[in-house]
NULOSE-274858 format. One line per 8 residues: number of its first residue (from 1); their letters; for each residue x, y, z of C-alpha. Coordinates in Angstrom, 1 decimal, decimal comma. Each point is the difference from the previous one (the first is absolute). Example, Ala and Ser with C-alpha at 12.3 -4.5 7.8 and 13.67 -1.06 7.14 Angstrom:
2
1) AS) 12,3/-4,5/7,8; 1,4/3,4/-0,7
//
This chain:
302
1) XXXXXXXX) 56,1/-60,4/-16,0; -3,1/2,3/-1,7; -2,1/0,6/2,9; -3,6/0,6/-0,6; -2,4/2,2/1,7; -2,6/-2,3/1,7; -3,0/2,8/0,7; -3,1/-1,2/-1,7
9) XXXXXXXX) -1,1/3,7/-0,6; 1,8/2,3/-2,0; -0,7/4,2/-0,3; 0,1/1,0/-3,7; 2,0/3,4/-0,5; -2,2/1,2/-2,4; -3,6/-0,2/1,4; 1,3/-0,8/3,5
17) XXXXXXXX) -2,1/-2,5/0,9; 0,8/-3,0/1,9; -0,9/-3,8/-2,4; 0,9/-3,3/0,2; 3,3/-0,5/-1,2; -0,1/-3,1/-2,2; -3,0/0,7/-1,7; 0,3/4,3/-0,7
25) XXXXXXXX) 4,1/0,1/-0,6; 2,1/-1,5/-2,8; 3,0/-1,9/1,0; 3,3/1,3/-1,0; 3,5/-1,1/0,1; 1,7/3,8/-0,1; 2,4/0,7/2,7; -1,7/3,4/0,8
33) XXXXXXXX) -2,8/-2,4/1,9; 1,7/-3,0/0,6; -1,5/-0,1/3,6; -3,4/0,6/-0,9; 0,3/-2,4/-2,6; -3,1/2,1/-1,8; -0,4/3,5/-2,2; -1,4/2,1/2,7
41) XXXXXXXX) -2,7/1,4/-2,7; -3,2/-2,1/-0,2; -1,4/-1,5/-3,2; -2,9/1,8/0,1; 2,3/3,4/0,0; 2,6/-1,7/-2,5; -3,0/-0,1/-2,3; -1,2/3,7/0,5
49) XXXXXXXX) 3,9/1,0/-0,7; 1,1/-2,0/-3,3; -1,8/0,6/-3,3; 0,5/-2,8/-2,4; -0,4/2,8/-3,0; 3,3/1,6/1,0; 2,8/-1,9/1,2; 1,9/2,9/1,8
57) XXXXXXXX) -2,5/-1,1/2,8; 1,3/-3,3/-0,2; 3,7/0,9/-0,1; -0,6/2,3/3,0; -1,5/-2,0/2,1; 2,3/-2,8/-0,5; 3,2/2,7/0,3; -1,2/1,1/3,5
65) XXXXXXXX) -0,6/-3,4/1,2; 3,5/-1,2/-1,6; -1,7/-2,8/-2,3; 1,9/-1,0/-3,5; -2,2/0,5/-2,8; 0,4/-2,5/-2,7; -1,7/1,0/-3,5; 0,0/-3,9/-0,7
73) XXXXXXXX) -1,8/-0,8/3,6; -2,4/3,0/-0,4; -1,3/-1,3/-3,5; -0,3/-3,8/1,5; -2,2/1,7/2,6; -2,4/1,7/-2,1; -0,8/-3,2/-1,6; -1,2/-1,7/3,2
81) XXXXXXXX) -3,8/0,2/0,9; 0,7/1,5/3,2; 1,1/3,6/0,9; 3,2/1,3/-1,8; 1,8/1,5/3,0; -0,9/-3,2/2,3; 1,0/-2,5/-2,3; 3,3/2,2/-1,1
89) XXXXXXXX) 0,6/0,2/4,4; -0,3/-3,9/0,1; 2,6/-0,4/-2,5; 2,2/2,8/1,6; -0,3/-2,3/3,5; 0,6/-3,1/-1,6; 2,2/-0,5/-3,3; 3,3/0,1/0,3
97) XXXXXXXX) 0,9/2,5/-2,4; -1,2/2,6/2,6; 2,3/-1,5/2,7; 2,4/2,4/1,6; -1,6/2,4/-2,5; -1,0/3,8/0,3; -1,1/2,8/-1,6; 3,1/0,9/-1,7
105) XXXXXXXX) -0,3/-3,4/-1,5; -2,7/0,9/-2,2; -0,3/-1,1/-3,8; -2,1/2,4/-2,2; 0,2/-1,7/-3,7; 3,2/-1,7/0,5; 1,8/2,6/1,6; 0,7/1,1/3,8
113) XXXXXXXX) 0,1/3,7/-1,0; -2,0/1,5/3,2; -0,1/3,4/-1,4; -2,3/-0,5/-2,6; -2,5/2,6/-0,4; -3,7/-0,3/0,7; -0,8/0,1/-3,9; 3,0/-2,3/-0,9
121) XXXXXXXX) -1,1/-2,6/3,0; -3,8/0,0/-1,2; 1,5/-0,3/-3,6; 2,0/-2,8/0,7; -2,5/-2,1/2,0; -3,0/0,8/-2,9; 2,2/-1,2/-2,5; 1,1/-3,0/2,2
129) XXXXXXXX) -3,6/-1,2/0,1; -1,2/0,5/-3,4; -0,7/-3,2/-1,6; 1,2/-0,6/-3,4; -2,2/-1,4/-2,9; 1,3/-2,9/-1,2; 1,5/-0,3/-3,4; -3,0/-1,2/-2,5
137) XXXXXXXX) 0,3/-3,1/-2,3; -0,1/2,2/-2,8; 3,0/1,6/0,7; 1,9/-2,6/0,9; -0,7/-1,5/-3,6; 0,7/3,3/-1,7; 3,7/0,4/1,8; 0,6/-3,2/1,2
145) XXXXXXXX) 0,1/-2,0/3,9; 3,9/0,5/-0,1; -0,4/3,7/1,7; -0,8/1,3/3,7; -3,3/1,9/0,3; 1,7/3,2/0,2; 1,8/-0,2/-3,6; -3,1/-1,4/-1,3
153) XXXXXXXX) -1,7/3,5/1,0; 3,0/1,7/-1,1; -0,6/-1,5/-3,4; -3,6/1,0/-0,1; 0,7/3,6/0,7; 2,8/0,0/-2,4; -2,2/-1,6/-2,7; -3,1/2,5/0,9
161) XXXXXXXX) 2,3/2,7/-0,7; 1,2/-1,0/-3,5; -2,9/-2,1/-1,5; -1,6/3,3/-1,0; 2,8/1,3/-1,9; 1,1/-3,3/-1,7; -1,8/-1,6/-2,8; -0,8/-3,8/0,7
169) XXXXXXXX) -1,2/-0,9/-3,3; 1,1/-3,9/0,3; 0,4/-2,3/3,1; 4,0/0,6/-0,9; -0,5/3,6/0,2; -1,2/-0,7/3,6; 2,2/-2,7/1,2; 3,0/2,4/-1,0
177) XXXXXXXX) -1,4/2,3/2,1; -0,6/-2,0/2,8; 3,8/-1,3/-0,3; 1,5/3,5/-0,1; -2,4/0,7/3,4; 1,4/-2,9/1,7; 3,8/0,7/-0,8; -0,5/4,3/1,0
185) XXXXXXXX) -2,1/-0,6/3,2; 2,7/-2,8/0,9; 2,5/3,1/-0,6; -1,6/2,4/2,1; -0,6/-2,4/2,8; 3,7/-0,9/-0,2; 0,9/3,8/0,3; -2,1/0,7/3,0
193) XXXXXXXX) 1,8/-2,6/2,0; 3,3/1,3/-1,5; 1,2/-3,1/-1,6; 1,4/2,2/-2,9; 1,6/-3,4/-1,6; -3,7/-1,8/-0,4; -1,5/3,6/-0,9; 2,5/0,2/-2,9
201) XXXXXXXX) -0,4/-3,9/-1,3; -3,7/0,8/0,1; 0,6/3,2/-1,6; 1,6/-1,7/-2,9; -2,7/-2,7/-0,8; -2,9/2,9/0,5; 1,9/2,2/-2,8; 0,1/-3,2/-2,1
209) XXXXXXXX) -3,1/-0,8/0,4; -1,6/4,1/-0,7; 2,2/-0,6/-2,9; -2,5/-3,1/-1,0; -2,8/1,4/0,8; 0,7/3,4/-1,8; -0,2/1,7/3,1; 3,6/2,2/0,0
217) XXXXXXXX) -1,5/3,5/-0,8; 2,8/0,2/-2,5; -1,9/-2,6/-2,2; -3,1/1,8/-0,1; -0,9/1,6/-3,4; -1,8/3,0/-0,7; -3,2/-2,8/-0,6; 0,7/-1,7/3,4
225) XXXXXXXX) -0,2/3,7/1,6; -3,2/1,0/-1,4; -1,4/-3,4/1,5; -0,1/-1,1/-3,9; -2,7/2,3/-1,0; 1,0/0,5/-4,3; -4,1/0,1/-0,6; -3,2/1,4/0,9
233) XXXXXXXX) -1,0/-3,4/0,2; 2,7/-1,1/2,8; -0,9/3,3/1,5; -3,8/-0,6/0,6; 1,2/-3,5/0,9; 2,0/1,3/2,8; -2,6/2,5/0,9; -2,4/-2,6/0,5
241) XXXXXXXX) 2,0/-2,6/2,0; 1,3/2,9/2,4; -1,3/0,0/4,0; -2,5/2,6/1,0; -0,6/1,5/-3,8; -3,7/0,8/1,0; 0,4/2,5/3,0; 2,5/2,2/-2,1
249) XXXXXXXX) -2,5/0,4/-3,1; -2,4/3,3/-0,1; -3,3/-0,7/1,7; -2,7/2,0/1,5; 0,8/1,5/3,7; -2,9/-0,7/2,5; 1,7/2,7/2,0; 0,5/3,2/-1,9
257) XXXXXXXX) 2,7/2,6/1,3; -1,0/3,3/-1,4; -1,1/2,9/2,2; -3,5/-0,1/-1,4; -0,5/-3,0/0,8; 1,3/0,0/3,6; -2,0/3,4/0,6; -3,2/-1,9/-0,8
265) XXXXXXXX) 1,0/-2,9/2,3; 0,5/2,3/2,9; -3,0/1,7/-0,3; -2,3/-2,9/-0,2; 1,8/-1,1/3,2; -0,6/3,5/1,7; -3,7/0,0/-0,9; -0,3/-3,7/1,6
273) XXXXXXXX) 1,8/1,2/2,9; -2,4/2,6/0,6; -2,6/-2,1/0,0; 0,8/-2,6/1,9; 1,4/-2,6/-2,4; 3,3/-1,9/-0,2; 2,4/0,8/-2,2; 0,0/-1,5/-3,9
281) XXXXXXXX) 2,7/-1,2/-1,3; 1,2/0,6/-3,5; -1,1/-3,8/-1,0; -3,8/1,4/1,2; 0,7/2,9/-2,5; 1,2/-2,1/-2,6; -3,0/-2,4/0,1; -2,2/2,9/-0,4
289) XXXXXXXX) 1,4/1,3/-3,3; -0,1/-3,1/-1,1; -3,8/-0,5/0,6; -0,8/3,3/-1,1; 2,1/-0,9/-3,2; -2,2/-3,0/-0,6; -3,5/1,7/0,8; 0,7/2,7/-2,8
297) XXXXXX) 1,2/-3,1/-2,4; -3,1/-1,7/0,4; -2,0/3,4/0,1; 1,4/0,6/-4,0; -0,8/-3,7/-0,8; -3,5/0,7/0,5
//
């Protein structure tokens, strides 16, 4: 039977202050402190030791006092309205999953590898606490409701990659492309899981769907490779439909890069600095140019 220390006060091994045991120290099941029944570091000092932005401080503390780390219970503690570490210690001292456990039983992202680097542990913790956006109703209508969220997101990524190189002239073209994407993604997912049999079956379906959708490179004609631009009118239409066409058209520069202009700008700021004035940006210089041009033009009109 475990003997428990009956003293009302404990001296914290960090701040060296004697404090009331029940109010200022966490309980622990660790065999290292089975007589004391408490972590010999007070709650106030623990707050100064751990940093929720650096999970290594959490791991280091739990390792030192031989307490199991469980990513699932840590995530649950983070959702609590109370202090995360305080809630975690409550679970560690009351949940049956922690009974008879120690640091060597720690679980990081469903792995008991205690040799993970700091960066790997922090990354695993961040990934496990990230909230995944739900699938929208539009995507469910587009791809169907019988697929997992992972598959639907993979479908959408593949669609975004292919849509700019495939002319969806009719609904049938779109449907053919979506069918090909479903089969192709299924093939890739099966391959990543090492399921070669399923990958081969999905690959055959994807190949047939690609032929039907005229996606196979061997089916592409010269017109297809030129995006069907057989006439000047088609070229104009493609240019008008292009994204980000405006930024690449000829335009006046507000900040010319020639040496004379740069020298003028430097001279202006040299004079302003001598006069104790703040340095002028080129936007101010440019605005001055514009104002003088308007004054000149208005004088000519008179």
